[in-house]
Structure formats: C-alpha cells, structure tokens
LOLOSE-8295 format. One record per residue (C-alpha): z, y, x. Coordinates in steps of 0.5 Angstrom, whole numbers, padded with zeros to 4 digits, always signed. Layout:
// residues N
ZYX...
***
This chain:
// residues 363
+0247+0269+0214+0252+0264+0217+0253+0260+0223+0258+0255+0225+0263+0258+0231+0266+0254+0236+0272+0259+0238+0276+0253+0242+0275+0248+0246+0278+0242+0242+0278+0245+0234+0274+0245+0228+0268+0250+0228+0268+0256+0223+0263+0257+0219+0262+0265+0219+0258+0271+0216+0254+0273+0223+0249+0278+0225+0243+0277+0229+0239+0282+0233+0232+0283+0232+0228+0279+0237+0225+0283+0243+0220+0283+0249+0218+0275+0249+0222+0273+0244+0222+0269+0237+0226+0269+0230+0226+0262+0227+0229+0260+0221+0232+0253+0221+0231+0248+0217+0234+0243+0220+0239+0240+0227+0241+0235+0229+0248+0233+0231+0247+0230+0237+0253+0228+0242+0252+0234+0248+0254+0238+0242+0261+0234+0242+0261+0235+0249+0262+0242+0249+0267+0242+0242+0271+0237+0248+0270+0241+0254+0267+0236+0257+0260+0240+0259+0261+0247+0262+0259+0251+0256+0266+0254+0255+0267+0257+0247+0267+0263+0245+0259+0261+0242+0254+0259+0237+0251+0252+0239+0246+0247+0236+0241+0245+0241+0236+0240+0236+0233+0245+0232+0227+0246+0228+0224+0251+0223+0219+0256+0222+0217+0263+0226+0220+0269+0223+0219+0275+0227+0216+0275+0234+0218+0280+0240+0212+0284+0243+0209+0280+0248+0209+0274+0245+0202+0270+0244+0203+0262+0243+0206+0263+0236+0206+0267+0230+0210+0269+0224+0209+0262+0220+0208+0257+0225+0212+0251+0225+0216+0250+0231+0221+0245+0235+0226+0249+0240+0227+0246+0247+0234+0247+0249+0231+0248+0257+0227+0256+0258+0223+0254+0264+0220+0260+0267+0213+0257+0268+0212+0260+0275+0216+0257+0280+0215+0253+0285+0218+0246+0280+0214+0249+0274+0208+0249+0279+0209+0242+0280+0209+0240+0273+0216+0239+0273+0219+0244+0268+0226+0240+0267+0228+0243+0275+0228+0249+0273+0232+0253+0276+0232+0259+0272+0233+0254+0266+0238+0251+0268+0242+0258+0269+0240+0259+0262+0243+0254+0259+0250+0255+0262+0250+0262+0260+0249+0267+0254+0243+0264+0251+0237+0269+0253+0234+0271+0259+0237+0277+0261+0243+0274+0261+0245+0279+0254+0247+0276+0248+0244+0276+0241+0249+0274+0236+0255+0279+0233+0261+0276+0229+0265+0280+0227+0263+0285+0231+0264+0282+0237+0259+0279+0242+0258+0272+0241+0253+0268+0246+0249+0263+0243+0245+0256+0246+0239+0256+0242+0244+0256+0236+0241+0252+0231+0247+0251+0228+0246+0258+0224+0241+0260+0219+0237+0263+0224+0237+0265+0231+0232+0268+0237+0230+0264+0242+0225+0265+0248+0218+0264+0246+0218+0258+0251+0223+0254+0247+0218+0254+0242+0215+0249+0241+0208+0249+0236+0207+0243+0231+0203+0241+0226+0205+0244+0219+0205+0238+0216+0210+0234+0219+0218+0234+0215+0222+0239+0220+0228+0235+0218+0226+0230+0222+0222+0233+0228+0229+0236+0229+0231+0230+0233+0224+0231+0238+0228+0238+0240+0233+0233+0244+0235+0226+0242+0228+0223+0241+0225+0227+0247+0231+0225+0252+0231+0217+0250+0223+0217+0249+0222+0221+0256+0227+0217+0260+0222+0211+0259+0216+0214+0259+0217+0220+0264+0221+0218+0268+0221+0211+0270+0214+0210+0267+0216+0203+0264+0209+0199+0264+0207+0193+0259+0211+0186+0261+0217+0189+0265+0224+0188+0262+0228+0193+0259+0236+0193+0258+0239+0200+0255+0247+0201+0255+0247+0204+0248+0245+0204+0241+0246+0210+0239+0241+0216+0237+0238+0216+0245+0239+0210+0246+0234+0208+0240+0229+0211+0243+0229+0208+0249+0229+0202+0246+0222+0204+0242+0220+0208+0247+0220+0201+0251+0217+0197+0245+0211+0202+0245+0210+0202+0253+0210+0194+0252+0216+0192+0256+0216+0184+0255+0224+0185+0254+0228+0189+0252+0235+0188+0251+0240+0193+0247+0247+0193+0249+0253+0197+0245+0260+0196+0242+0258+0196+0235+0255+0191+0230+0252+0196+0226+0248+0199+0232+0245+0193+0235+0242+0191+0228+0239+0198+0228+0236+0196+0236+0232+0190+0233+0230+0195+0227+0227+0200+0234+0224+0194+0238+0230+0190+0241+0228+0183+0243+0234+0181+0245+0242+0184+0243+0249+0184+0247+0255+0186+0243+0260+0188+0250+0266+0187+0246+0266+0180+0246+0260+0178+0251+0259+0180+0259+0253+0184+0259+0251+0181+0266+0252+0175+0265+0248+0175+0258+0242+0179+0261+0241+0174+0267+0241+0169+0263+0236+0172+0258+0232+0173+0265+0232+0166+0268+0237+0169+0273+0233+0175+0275+0235+0181+0272+0232+0187+0269+0227+0191+0272+0230+0198+0268+0237+0199+0266+0238+0205+0262+0245+0207+0261+0246+0213+0256+0252+0213+0254+0255+0217+0261+0261+0212+0263+0262+0211+0270+0264+0204+0268+0257+0203+0264+0253+0206+0270+0256+0201+0275+0255+0195+0270+0247+0197+0268+0246+0197+0276+0249+0189+0277+0245+0187+0272+0238+0190+0276+0233+0185+0278+0231+0186+0286+0227+0193+0286+0230+0195+0280+0233+0201+0278+0238+0204+0274+0235+0211+0270+0242+0215+0268+0241+0218+0262+0247+0220+0259+0252+0225+0262+0259+0223+0266+0264+0228+0265+0263+0233+0271+0267+0232+0277+0267+0223+0276+0264+0219+0281+0261+0212+0280+0261+0206+0285+0256+0202+0287+0255+0196+0293+0251+0199+0299+0249+0192+0301+0244+0192+0294+0240+0199+0296+0237+0197+0302+0237+0189+0302+0236+0189+0294+0231+0196+0294+0235+0197+0287+0235+0204+0285+0239+0210+0281+0235+0215+0278+0237+0221+0274+0233+0223+0268+0234+0231+0265+0231+0231+0258+0226+0226+0258+0223+0229+0265+0220+0233+0259+0213+0237+0259+0215+0240+0253+0208+0243+0250+0205+0237+0251+0210+0231+0250+0213+0233+0243+0207+0235+0239+0204+0228+0242+0211+0225+0240+0210+0228+0233+0203+0226+0233+0206+0219+0234+0211+0220+0228+0205+0221+0223+0200+0216+0225+0206+0211+0224+0207+0209+0231+0214+0212+0232+0221+0212+0228+0224+0218+0227+0225+0217+0219+0230+0211+0220+0234+0216+0226+0237+0219+0220+0243+0217+0217+0246+0223+0213+0245+0230+0212+0250+0235+0211+0249+0241+0210+0252+0247+0214+0259+0247+0211+0261+0240+0213+0258+0241+0221+0266+0238+0222+0264+0232+0218+0257+0231+0221+0261+0231+0228+0267+0227+0226+0261+0221+0224+0258+0222+0230+0264+0221+0234+0266+0215+0230+0259+0212+0231+0258+0212+0223+0252+0215+0224+0245+0214+0229+0243+0221+0227+0246+0227+0223+0243+0233+0221+0244+0239+0219+0239+0241+0213+0239+0249+0211
***
C-alpha cells in the first residue's frame, strides 16, 4: 500500500510503499476512500504547527472499516466511517462534562505518534513512522473512538470533509457561539472552513452574514453558501464596510478562520457592544494579539476560542451528513477539484494559492 510521507519541513511529500500493522486492542483498520486536503496539513508541512516530521499525516478522511481489533464494538468490517482527528478518552472530567474537545489525553495524542499507546503503526523502508490519522495513505489504523459511523448511502468523497473543515466551521457557529435567529455575523476568510461557518449561520437564521476575503472568487462562492453581503478586504476597510451595513452598530459575532493576529484584531473592531470574536483559525505558535482593553469591561466585548467546532463527534458528524443528504447543507460545492494520491503536492499548492475551496484526494 502507498502513503504520502513528509520527511522534512518545507519539503514536498514523497509517495512511498509502506507497511501497516494490524489493528491492536481497541483499534480499527480503515480503507480510505477519500481525504480532504486541509490548511492544517499545509501548516504542518511548513512547521507552523508543532508536529515535526518525518510523519504520515492527512486528517480529513472517510472510508470503509476493513478490520477491527479485540474489544471494538461500535463499528464492524464494511461500516462507512468518518475519521475524527481527536481521540477523546471518554472518562475524564472534561469528557464527562460533555466537552470531549477539551480532553487532555486527546490533545496529547494529536501531537504524539498517532496511537493511544504512543507507538507507531506504519513502517517506511523498515523504519517506524508516526502518523496523525493518516488519511494521506490508502489505509490507516486509528483508535475506535476516531471512527464515526455514518449512513452507507452518503458519498465518501464528500463525507470526508466533515472530518475537519465542515465540523470546524459549522461547529463554531452552532456549538461554540450558538448563533441565534436575527443576529448578525461576519466571517473573516471564505475558504473551506469559512464557507461552512457562513452556511451554518444561514441555517441558524442569522439576519446579516458578511463574508470578508481578499479574493473575489471566494467572495462569489460565499454568496452561494449564504452570505448576504461581501467585503473585499484588498479594496475596502472591513470595519467601515461592516458598520455601514449594520447602521454603525457592528456585528454580534465575528468568526476569524485564518489564524492571523492582525485579522483577529480587525474582527474585534467590527463588533457591536456585547459582541464576540470566535477565533477558529490557528495563529502561529508564540504569536500575540493586541486588543483594546477598555472594550472588555465597558462594551462587554469578548474573544472565544473554538477548537474543532466544539464537537460532540458521534452526534454532530452523523447529523451533518443527514442534513447534507436531505439537501439542507452543502458539501458538493466545497469540492473544487479531486486529485490522485500521486498529486498530493499539487493539491497542497492549489490550496496555498487559494485556487480551491477544498481539494480532495480520491483513492
């Protein structure tokens, strides 16, 4: 079987023949059918996220269960699954509070070797190779908790996007912010995650949804996903435009999905009194954001983080798929182009240049 291996930061992926261990206790082997190419993958390649190579990555995957290890009860061979890139333990205090995204174990495994025991499951040229989910491989082994069973009639080349970009954007609006009908929203960044925040706000009944981006093509797509207004930040001042659209008031919710400290500050400046910025994008490690302190107590403005859309994996992901199959949520329109695994570097280049909303590796 083949996988795309990242050997060094800022170097292309190498598609190699690899070996994969059989699933151990509590593990599942999945035959991948598709994997989205996410900006987090690009950030790992560039060393922005602390997940040093060599490593097999890819985390926005969907496929069919091929084999299960001992003790696995929630999925069986033949089941269709979305892969979650977090592996919550299910029994710590945060999981018990219904906040699996805050599970300390899950965070540690993300930046470790990809297995709950800290070991590796892949070998490349006879050497152990850590992985993070491993959807840039034809098959992978993950913990049972990472397999979210979905209906068999959902197309897996679309369902894979729910594993990260869709869950992150939709969840930020529905779970983190809990946007209410009639509220006003601005979304800074109309890429894969931003488009999902936009469509989630539209489904939630937001009155005005302002998409902000630098590319006209992305703003055009944002309208298709439910934006009522768009702002080209390369030509206009977002704060002035947004206040003009809201009679000087500003928006109740601003979602920053880029991970740029300056854009977070701009989003904060666009808030109404009592409004909140939801930071979805991941700023570079060690970066800082400067905000006016006066606005916190005197205007009750706030800043909230949203990690993976504050997900409840086994509830949210199948529900999103059901809404898509019912025609109430867009997934088809997110897929700009599909690629074979051999073209993984072209797929990342297209993402970097803003040429795609989402590129998808299809096996």
